[in-house]
C-alpha positions as CSV (number, residue, x, y, z in Angstrom):
1,M,81.1,54.2,65.1
2,K,78.9,57.1,64.0
3,I,77.3,57.6,60.5
4,L,75.7,60.9,59.5
5,Y,73.2,61.1,56.6
6,N,73.1,64.8,56.0
7,V,70.7,65.5,53.2
8,L,70.3,69.3,52.9
9,T,69.1,70.3,56.4
10,M,67.5,67.1,57.6
11,Y,69.1,63.7,58.0
12,V,69.1,60.4,59.9
13,D,71.8,60.1,62.5
14,T,72.6,56.4,63.0
15,S,75.2,55.3,65.5
16,T,76.2,51.9,67.0
17,V,77.8,51.5,70.4
18,R,79.3,48.4,72.1
19,T,79.1,47.7,75.9
20,A,81.8,46.2,78.0
21,T,80.1,42.8,77.7
22,G,80.3,42.9,73.9
23,K,76.7,43.7,73.1
24,S,76.0,46.3,70.5
25,Y,73.1,48.8,70.3
26,T,72.0,50.9,67.3
27,R,70.0,54.0,67.5
28,H,68.4,56.2,64.8
29,L,67.7,59.9,65.3
30,L,65.9,62.2,62.8
31,R,67.9,65.4,63.1
32,E,68.4,68.6,61.2
33,S,71.3,70.9,60.9
34,Y,71.1,74.7,60.9
35,R,73.4,77.6,61.1
36,E,73.4,80.0,64.0
37,E,75.8,82.9,64.3
38,G,77.9,81.4,61.7
39,K,78.2,78.1,63.4
40,V,76.6,74.8,62.3
41,K,74.5,73.3,65.0
42,H,72.3,70.2,65.2
43,R,69.1,69.3,67.0
44,T,67.1,66.1,67.3
45,I,63.5,66.1,65.9
46,A,62.5,62.5,66.7
47,N,63.9,59.2,67.9
48,L,63.5,56.6,65.2
49,S,65.1,53.7,67.0
50,S,61.8,51.8,67.4
51,C,61.3,51.8,63.6
52,T,61.9,48.7,61.5
53,P,64.9,48.6,59.0
54,E,62.4,48.9,56.1
55,E,60.8,52.0,57.6
56,I,64.3,53.5,58.2
57,A,65.2,52.8,54.5
58,A,62.0,54.4,53.4
59,I,62.8,57.6,55.4
60,H,66.3,57.6,53.8
61,L,64.7,57.3,50.4
62,A,62.2,60.1,51.0
63,L,64.9,62.5,52.3
64,G,67.0,61.7,49.3
65,H,64.3,62.5,46.8
66,K,62.2,65.1,48.6
67,H,62.2,67.5,45.7
68,H,60.8,64.9,43.3
69,L,58.2,63.9,45.9
70,A,57.2,67.5,46.3
71,E,56.6,67.7,42.6
72,L,54.4,64.6,42.7
73,V,52.4,66.0,45.6
74,N,51.9,69.2,43.6
75,L,50.9,67.2,40.5
76,K,48.5,64.9,42.3
77,D,45.6,67.0,41.1
78,D,47.0,67.1,37.5
79,L,47.4,63.3,37.1
80,R,44.4,61.3,35.9
81,L,43.8,57.8,34.5
82,E,41.1,57.4,31.8
83,Q,39.8,54.7,29.5
84,G,41.4,55.2,26.2
85,L,40.5,54.1,22.7
86,S,39.7,50.5,21.7
87,V,42.9,48.8,20.8
88,G,42.3,45.0,20.9
89,A,40.6,44.6,17.5
90,V,42.7,47.2,15.7
91,W,46.0,45.7,16.9
92,T,44.8,42.1,16.1
93,V,43.6,42.9,12.6
94,F,46.7,45.0,11.9
95,S,49.0,42.2,13.1
96,V,47.3,39.6,10.8
97,A,47.5,42.1,7.9
98,K,51.2,42.4,8.5
99,R,51.7,38.7,8.6
100,L,49.8,38.3,5.3
101,G,52.0,40.9,3.6
102,I,49.1,43.4,3.2
103,V,50.9,46.1,5.3
104,D,54.1,45.9,3.2
105,G,52.0,45.6,0.0
106,L,50.3,48.9,0.7
107,G,53.5,50.6,1.8
108,S,54.3,53.2,4.4
109,S,53.2,56.3,2.6
110,R,50.2,58.3,3.9
111,A,48.1,56.9,1.0
112,G,49.1,53.4,1.9
113,K,48.2,53.9,5.6
114,L,44.8,55.4,4.6
115,A,44.2,52.3,2.4
116,L,45.3,50.0,5.2
117,W,42.8,51.7,7.6
118,Q,40.0,51.2,5.0
119,V,40.8,47.5,5.0
120,L,41.0,47.2,8.8
121,A,37.8,49.2,9.2
122,R,36.0,46.9,6.8
123,V,37.0,43.9,8.9
124,I,36.1,45.5,12.2
125,D,32.8,47.2,11.3
126,Q,31.4,47.5,7.8
127,G,30.1,50.7,6.3
128,S,30.9,53.7,4.1
129,R,34.0,55.9,4.2
130,L,32.2,58.2,6.7
131,S,31.7,55.1,8.9
132,A,35.4,54.4,8.7
133,V,36.2,57.9,10.0
134,R,33.7,57.5,12.8
135,L,35.3,54.2,13.7
136,A,38.7,55.8,14.0
137,Q,37.2,58.1,16.6
138,S,36.6,55.2,19.0
139,H,39.5,52.9,17.9
140,A,43.2,53.5,18.1
141,A,43.7,53.7,14.3
142,C,46.0,56.7,14.3
143,D,48.1,55.4,17.2
144,V,48.6,51.9,15.7
145,L,49.1,53.1,12.1
146,N,50.9,56.4,13.0
147,L,48.3,58.2,10.9
148,T,47.8,62.0,10.8
149,K,44.4,63.6,10.8
150,F,42.0,62.5,8.0
151,N,38.3,62.7,7.1
152,E,35.9,60.9,4.7
153,E,37.0,63.0,1.7
154,D,40.5,61.7,2.1
155,L,39.3,58.1,2.1
156,Y,37.1,58.6,-1.0
157,S,40.2,60.1,-2.8
158,N,42.2,57.2,-1.5
159,L,40.1,54.8,-3.5
160,D,41.6,56.2,-6.7
161,W,45.1,55.5,-5.3
162,L,44.0,51.9,-4.5
163,R,42.7,51.4,-8.0
164,E,45.9,52.8,-9.6
165,N,48.1,50.5,-7.5
166,Q,45.9,47.4,-7.4
167,E,48.0,45.4,-9.8
168,K,51.2,46.1,-8.0
169,I,49.6,45.2,-4.6
170,E,48.1,42.0,-6.0
171,E,51.5,41.0,-7.5
172,H,53.2,41.7,-4.1
173,L,50.7,39.5,-2.3
174,F,51.1,36.7,-4.9
175,E,54.8,36.7,-4.5
176,K,54.5,36.7,-0.7
177,R,52.1,33.7,-0.7
178,E,53.7,31.7,-3.5
179,G,57.3,32.4,-2.5
180,E,57.9,29.0,-0.9
181,K,55.7,27.1,-3.4
182,R,57.4,28.5,-6.4
183,K,60.7,26.8,-5.4
184,E,59.0,23.6,-6.4
185,G,57.2,25.0,-9.4
186,K,55.1,27.9,-10.6
187,Q,51.4,28.2,-9.7
188,Q,49.6,26.1,-12.3
189,L,46.0,25.9,-11.2
190,F,43.6,28.8,-10.8
191,L,40.0,28.9,-9.6
192,Y,37.7,31.5,-11.1
193,D,34.1,32.4,-10.6
194,V,31.8,35.4,-11.1
195,T,29.1,36.9,-9.0
196,S,26.9,40.0,-9.2
197,S,26.0,42.6,-6.6
198,Y,22.8,44.7,-6.9
199,L,22.8,48.4,-6.4
200,E,20.1,50.5,-4.6
201,R,20.7,53.5,-6.8
202,T,21.2,54.1,-10.5
203,E,24.1,56.6,-10.6
204,N,27.0,54.1,-10.5
205,E,28.9,54.2,-13.8
206,L,29.3,50.4,-14.0
207,S,25.7,49.7,-13.1
208,A,23.5,47.9,-15.7
209,F,20.7,45.4,-15.9
210,G,21.8,41.8,-16.2
211,Y,21.4,38.3,-14.9
212,N,20.8,39.0,-11.2
213,R,22.0,36.3,-8.9
214,D,20.6,38.1,-5.9
215,K,17.1,37.7,-7.3
216,K,16.4,41.4,-7.1
217,K,14.1,42.3,-9.9
218,G,14.4,45.9,-11.3
219,K,17.8,46.5,-9.7
220,R,20.9,47.5,-11.6
221,Q,24.0,45.6,-10.7
222,I,27.8,45.2,-11.1
223,V,29.6,42.0,-12.0
224,I,32.6,40.9,-10.0
225,G,35.1,38.3,-11.1
226,L,37.4,36.7,-8.5
227,L,40.6,34.8,-9.4
228,C,41.9,32.4,-6.6
229,D,44.8,30.0,-6.3
230,E,44.2,26.3,-5.8
231,A,43.6,26.8,-2.1
232,G,40.8,29.3,-2.7
233,I,42.9,32.3,-1.6
234,P,42.0,35.4,-3.7
235,L,44.7,36.6,-6.0
236,S,42.9,39.3,-8.0
237,I,39.5,40.8,-8.2
238,E,37.9,42.8,-11.1
239,V,34.7,44.7,-11.5
240,F,32.8,44.6,-14.8
241,R,29.6,46.3,-16.1
242,G,26.5,44.8,-14.8
243,N,25.4,43.4,-18.2
244,T,28.7,41.5,-18.8
245,K,28.2,37.8,-19.4
246,D,30.2,35.4,-17.3
247,P,32.3,33.9,-20.3
248,Q,33.2,37.4,-21.4
249,T,35.2,37.9,-18.2
250,V,37.5,34.9,-18.8
251,G,39.8,36.6,-21.3
252,A,41.0,39.2,-18.8
253,Q,41.9,36.4,-16.3
254,M,44.0,34.6,-18.9
255,E,46.0,37.7,-19.5
256,K,46.6,38.2,-15.7
257,V,48.0,34.7,-15.1
258,V,50.4,34.9,-18.0
259,Q,51.6,38.5,-17.8
260,R,51.3,39.4,-14.2
261,F,51.6,36.1,-12.3
262,D,54.2,34.6,-14.8
263,S,52.5,31.2,-14.7
264,E,53.0,28.3,-17.2
265,K,50.9,25.2,-18.0
266,V,47.9,26.9,-16.5
267,T,44.6,25.1,-15.7
268,F,41.5,27.1,-15.3
269,V,38.7,25.7,-13.1
270,G,35.3,27.2,-13.7
271,D,31.6,26.2,-13.6
272,R,29.5,25.3,-16.6
273,G,28.2,28.8,-17.1
274,M,31.8,30.2,-17.1
275,I,33.8,27.9,-19.5
276,K,31.8,27.2,-22.6
277,S,32.9,26.0,-26.0
278,D,34.2,29.4,-27.2
279,E,36.1,29.9,-24.0
280,I,37.6,26.4,-24.3
281,D,38.8,27.3,-27.8
282,D,40.4,30.5,-26.4
283,L,42.1,28.5,-23.6
284,N,43.5,25.9,-26.0
285,K,44.9,28.6,-28.3
286,A,46.7,30.2,-25.3
287,G,48.1,26.8,-24.3
288,F,45.9,26.6,-21.2
289,H,43.9,23.6,-19.8
290,Y,40.5,23.6,-18.2
291,I,38.3,21.8,-15.8
292,T,34.6,22.4,-15.9
293,A,31.1,20.8,-15.9
294,I,28.7,20.2,-18.8
295,T,25.0,21.0,-18.9
296,K,22.1,18.5,-18.7
297,P,21.4,18.8,-22.4
298,Q,25.0,18.0,-23.1
299,I,24.9,15.0,-20.9
300,R,21.8,13.7,-22.8
301,K,23.6,14.2,-26.0
302,L,26.6,12.1,-24.8
303,L,24.2,9.4,-23.7
304,K,22.4,9.5,-27.0
305,T,25.6,9.2,-29.0
306,G,26.9,6.4,-26.8
307,V,30.0,8.3,-25.5
308,I,28.8,7.6,-21.9
309,Q,26.3,5.1,-20.5
310,M,23.9,5.4,-17.6
311,A,25.5,2.3,-15.9
312,L,28.7,4.3,-15.4
313,F,26.9,6.5,-12.9
314,D,26.4,3.5,-10.6
315,Q,30.2,3.7,-9.8
316,Q,31.5,6.0,-7.1
317,L,33.4,7.9,-9.7
318,A,33.6,6.8,-13.3
319,E,35.7,8.1,-16.3
320,V,35.5,8.1,-20.0
321,E,38.2,9.4,-22.5
322,T,37.5,10.2,-26.1
323,N,39.9,9.7,-29.0
324,E,40.5,13.5,-29.0
325,G,41.9,13.3,-25.5
326,I,38.8,14.9,-23.8
327,R,38.0,13.2,-20.5
328,Y,34.7,13.0,-18.8
329,V,34.4,12.3,-15.1
330,L,30.9,11.0,-14.0
331,R,29.3,10.9,-10.6
332,R,25.8,10.6,-9.1
333,N,25.2,12.3,-5.8
334,P,22.3,10.5,-3.9
335,I,21.9,13.4,-1.5
336,R,21.6,15.9,-4.4
337,T,19.1,13.5,-6.1
338,M,16.8,13.7,-3.1
339,E,17.2,17.5,-2.8
340,V,16.2,18.0,-6.4
341,R,13.2,15.8,-6.2
342,Q,12.0,17.4,-3.0
343,T,12.4,20.9,-4.6
344,R,10.4,19.7,-7.7
345,Q,7.5,18.5,-5.4
346,E,7.6,21.8,-3.5
347,K,7.3,23.7,-6.8
348,L,4.4,21.5,-7.8
349,R,2.7,22.2,-4.5
350,V,3.1,26.0,-5.1
351,V,1.5,25.6,-8.6
352,K,-1.4,23.6,-7.1
353,E,-2.0,26.3,-4.5
354,K,-2.1,28.9,-7.3
355,V,-4.6,26.8,-9.2
356,E,-6.9,26.6,-6.1
357,E,-6.6,30.3,-5.6
358,Q,-7.6,31.1,-9.2
359,N,-10.4,28.5,-9.2
360,Q,-11.9,30.0,-6.1
361,Y,-11.7,33.5,-7.5
362,L,-13.5,32.3,-10.7
363,A,-16.2,30.6,-8.6
364,E,-16.8,33.7,-6.5
365,H,-16.7,36.2,-9.4
366,A,-18.9,35.2,-12.3
367,R,-17.7,38.0,-14.5
368,A,-14.0,37.2,-14.0
369,H,-12.2,36.2,-17.2
370,V,-11.0,32.6,-17.3
371,E,-8.2,33.6,-19.8
372,V,-6.6,35.9,-17.2
373,A,-6.8,33.2,-14.5
374,Q,-5.3,30.6,-16.8
375,R,-2.5,33.0,-17.8
376,R,-1.5,33.6,-14.2
377,V,-1.2,29.8,-13.6
378,H,0.8,29.5,-16.8
379,E,3.2,32.2,-15.8
380,K,3.7,30.5,-12.4
381,I,4.6,27.2,-14.2
382,E,7.0,29.1,-16.4
383,Q,8.5,30.9,-13.5
384,L,9.2,27.7,-11.6
385,K,10.6,26.0,-14.8
386,L,8.1,23.1,-14.8
387,S,6.7,23.6,-18.3
388,G,8.7,20.6,-19.6
389,W,6.2,18.2,-18.0
390,L,3.5,20.3,-16.4
391,S,0.7,22.2,-18.2
392,E,-2.7,23.8,-17.4
393,R,-6.0,23.6,-19.3
394,M,-9.5,24.9,-18.8
395,D,-12.6,22.7,-18.2
396,G,-15.4,25.3,-18.4
397,R,-14.5,27.8,-15.6
398,V,-12.2,25.4,-13.8
399,I,-8.4,25.2,-14.2
400,L,-6.9,21.7,-14.3
401,L,-3.3,20.5,-14.3
402,D,-1.8,17.9,-16.6
403,E,1.4,16.0,-15.8
404,D,3.3,14.4,-18.6
405,R,4.7,11.3,-16.8
406,T,7.0,10.4,-19.6
407,A,8.6,13.8,-19.8
408,L,8.8,13.9,-16.0
409,A,10.6,10.6,-15.9
410,E,13.0,11.7,-18.6
411,E,13.8,14.9,-16.7
412,A,14.1,13.1,-13.3
413,K,16.4,10.5,-14.8
414,L,19.4,12.8,-14.4
415,D,18.6,14.2,-10.9
416,G,21.8,14.4,-8.9
417,Y,23.9,13.4,-11.9
418,Y,26.8,15.5,-13.1
419,V,29.7,15.2,-15.6
420,L,33.0,17.0,-15.4
421,T,35.2,17.5,-18.4
422,T,38.9,18.4,-18.9
423,D,41.7,18.2,-21.4
424,L,44.3,17.3,-18.8
425,G,46.0,14.0,-19.4
426,K,45.8,11.1,-16.9
427,E,49.5,11.4,-16.2
428,V,48.9,15.0,-14.9
429,A,45.7,14.5,-12.9
430,S,43.7,11.4,-11.9
431,K,39.9,11.4,-12.1
432,E,39.8,11.9,-8.3
433,T,42.0,15.0,-8.6
434,I,39.8,16.4,-11.4
435,H,36.7,15.9,-9.2
436,R,38.4,17.4,-6.1
437,R,39.6,20.4,-8.0
438,Y,36.2,21.2,-9.4
439,K,34.7,20.9,-5.9
440,D,37.3,23.5,-4.8
441,L,35.1,26.1,-6.5
442,A,33.1,26.0,-3.3
443,L,36.0,27.9,-1.8
444,V,35.4,30.8,-4.2
445,E,31.7,30.7,-3.5
446,W,32.4,30.9,0.2
447,A,34.6,34.0,-0.5
448,F,31.7,35.6,-2.3
449,R,29.2,34.8,0.4
450,T,31.6,36.2,3.1
451,S,32.2,39.4,1.0
452,K,28.5,40.0,0.2
453,T,26.9,39.3,3.5
454,V,27.3,40.5,7.1
455,S,31.0,39.7,7.4
456,L,32.2,42.3,4.9
457,E,29.2,43.8,3.2
458,V,30.4,44.8,-0.2
459,R,26.8,46.2,-0.4
460,P,25.7,49.0,-0.3
461,V,28.1,50.5,-2.7
462,H,28.4,54.2,-1.6
463,V,30.4,55.3,-4.7
464,R,29.7,56.2,-8.3
465,T,32.8,56.4,-10.5
466,V,34.5,53.4,-12.1
467,S,37.7,54.0,-10.2
468,H,36.0,54.4,-6.8
469,T,33.9,51.3,-7.4
470,R,36.9,49.1,-8.2
471,G,38.8,50.6,-5.3
472,H,36.0,49.8,-3.0
473,V,35.7,46.2,-4.2
474,F,39.5,45.7,-3.9
475,V,39.3,46.9,-0.2
476,V,36.7,44.1,0.3
477,M,39.0,41.5,-1.2
478,L,41.9,42.5,1.0
479,A,39.7,42.5,4.0
480,Y,38.5,39.0,3.1
481,L,42.1,37.7,3.2
482,I,42.2,38.8,6.9
483,V,38.8,37.4,7.7
484,A,39.8,34.0,6.1
485,E,43.0,33.9,8.2
486,L,41.1,34.8,11.4
487,A,38.5,32.2,10.7
488,R,41.2,29.6,10.3
489,C,42.9,30.7,13.5
490,W,39.7,30.7,15.6
491,R,38.2,27.5,14.2
492,E,39.2,25.4,17.2
493,L,37.7,28.0,19.6
494,E,34.3,27.7,17.9
495,V,33.9,31.4,17.5
496,T,33.1,33.4,14.4
497,V,35.2,36.2,13.2
498,N,32.5,38.8,14.0
499,E,32.2,37.4,17.5
500,G,35.9,37.4,18.1
501,I,36.2,41.0,16.8
502,R,33.4,42.2,19.0
503,Q,35.1,40.6,22.0
504,L,38.5,42.3,21.2
505,D,36.7,45.6,20.7
506,T,36.1,45.7,24.4
507,L,39.9,45.8,25.2
508,C,40.7,49.5,25.6
509,A,44.0,51.3,26.4
510,T,44.4,53.1,29.8
511,Q,45.5,56.6,29.2
512,L,47.7,58.5,31.7
513,L,46.9,62.2,31.4
514,V,49.3,64.9,32.8
515,K,47.7,68.3,33.0
516,G,45.0,67.2,30.6
517,K,47.4,65.8,27.9
518,V,47.8,62.1,27.2
519,S,51.2,61.0,28.3
520,C,51.0,57.3,27.2
521,N,48.6,54.5,26.4
522,Q,49.0,51.5,28.7
523,I,47.6,48.3,27.4
524,P,45.9,46.3,30.3
525,H,46.3,42.6,30.7
526,P,43.5,41.0,28.7
527,R,41.0,38.7,30.3
528,P,41.3,34.9,29.8
529,F,39.1,34.6,26.7
530,L,40.8,37.5,24.9
531,Q,44.1,35.8,25.7
532,Q,42.9,32.7,23.9
533,L,41.8,34.7,20.9
534,L,45.1,36.5,20.7
535,K,47.2,33.4,21.1
536,A,45.2,31.5,18.5
537,A,45.7,34.4,16.1
538,Q,49.4,34.5,16.9
539,V,49.1,38.1,18.1
540,T,51.1,39.7,20.9
541,L,49.9,43.0,22.4
542,P,52.4,45.7,23.2
543,E,52.7,46.9,26.8
544,V,52.5,50.5,25.8
545,L,51.2,52.2,22.7
546,P,52.5,55.6,21.7
547,S,49.9,58.4,21.6
548,T,49.9,60.5,18.4
549,R,47.3,62.8,20.0
550,V,45.5,62.9,16.7
551,T,41.7,63.6,16.8
552,V,39.9,62.4,13.8
553,T,36.8,64.4,12.7
554,T,34.3,64.0,9.9
555,N,33.6,66.6,7.4
556,E,31.0,68.8,9.2
557,E,29.2,69.6,5.9
558,A,28.7,65.9,5.2
559,D,27.0,65.5,8.6
560,L,24.8,68.6,8.3
561,T,24.0,69.1,4.6
562,P,22.0,66.4,2.7
563,Q,23.3,67.7,-0.6
564,K,26.9,67.1,0.5
565,T,26.0,63.5,1.5
566,L,24.7,63.0,-2.0
567,I,27.9,64.2,-3.4
568,H,29.7,61.5,-1.4
569,L,27.5,58.9,-2.8
570,R,28.2,60.0,-6.4
571,S,31.9,60.7,-6.0
């Protein structure tokens, strides 16, 4: 039997012969055919009989695809593998945003994609709009989001779009989160708190001097109100002028929960500075309920009138209900008692050091005015809020301190004591539930700390107009939703969100370049720790990422002209 493999002019000639004894032999010849004087002739180039079956098969394959192999040989100098853009962090944060409904809430328009990148960039690496553009130069933002070219001016303009669509986006996220819960009943309990954020400059249209929680004297600020569900997940955020008092922000939240979130039998949970008597009246008129705390003077008044007694604080959690249906939940926190007393002693130590300093100065400077030294000590006492039981007096040119032991005992009597109040009936919420719900305000405080510090850095505010400021703060809220979800996912790994993001940043695509152009982005297999991060976050990396070949550049004028940079700050 003879088999001819004629591929063009070269082929493998394989034949098998049998001997008289029944044995068979197979031989392989590499031959080529050619035409001579009109006749087809053949000649042997090499005897391949000593080759293995695998080697014979390889030669068959090469002869069958010699044109393609030739192209590859010709392209060998045009093919190159390069490290591509960082993809691990972008894809992870994008996947979490999609799971939370943020991607759908922002939509698939160019404006929605630009807004989404602002949110993702805030999670990955905080900064201005210019920083977000530079981040897109090293991260696969355009490839993941299918974005076309943009610069910082596009992102500043996009803040207006975010502000215009904020209510719609918040409502979408509310429906997404509450979809399953609302089968059992509408959202009924809301946590609300207010913070302030100081500004380095004075051009912001919402900036004003007010009660500065950041303890930054002489700095203008903005006020930020955050409305959360009972689990502490932000639902809505609003920016007010910097001189807006906390209670003045409550009315806007009442309107939100009724008109936008379609809730009934609403209970607001706020601290003692938020929900005061006027706000309680407004809540009652609207048919809302409340849970809040009362101040130390109010506690003393209740003790004086006999509504509550000191002996009740000896219980783990006590409760008193008035004839008007107002309930008071009482508790003494021993740890807090110790903290308050230690703080008071530390303040007293600071005042004594001030007295020693001024007395030494008076002793060394005969012409120094004793009134000035006394005033400085008095101001320190007032600053530390010790004037209720501590005072200063002069004995010649020496300052002395007087402690009113009776007043001190009266002030210390309520150290670590607190009283909560609500108009909810016992059939609706037990005293334990009331206490637990009030303590949930710590979730809102954690959201503020995360948003104002290194995790998201709402400061510095690189914008000026009302619309841009509110759009910027809304971006921070959306980014916080992702950070909170990643923190939950990575809790068991004992890694912070920042640490996890930094690790994922190191996972870059591998680019295949053909004649200098990117053909595809291959995602390499991540190292073991990155696999743990991705698995915990429920994220699956794609094997290949399409290449949009978009090169993001910043506005050159913004980089080179200081005046242009100032325009960005004020835009």
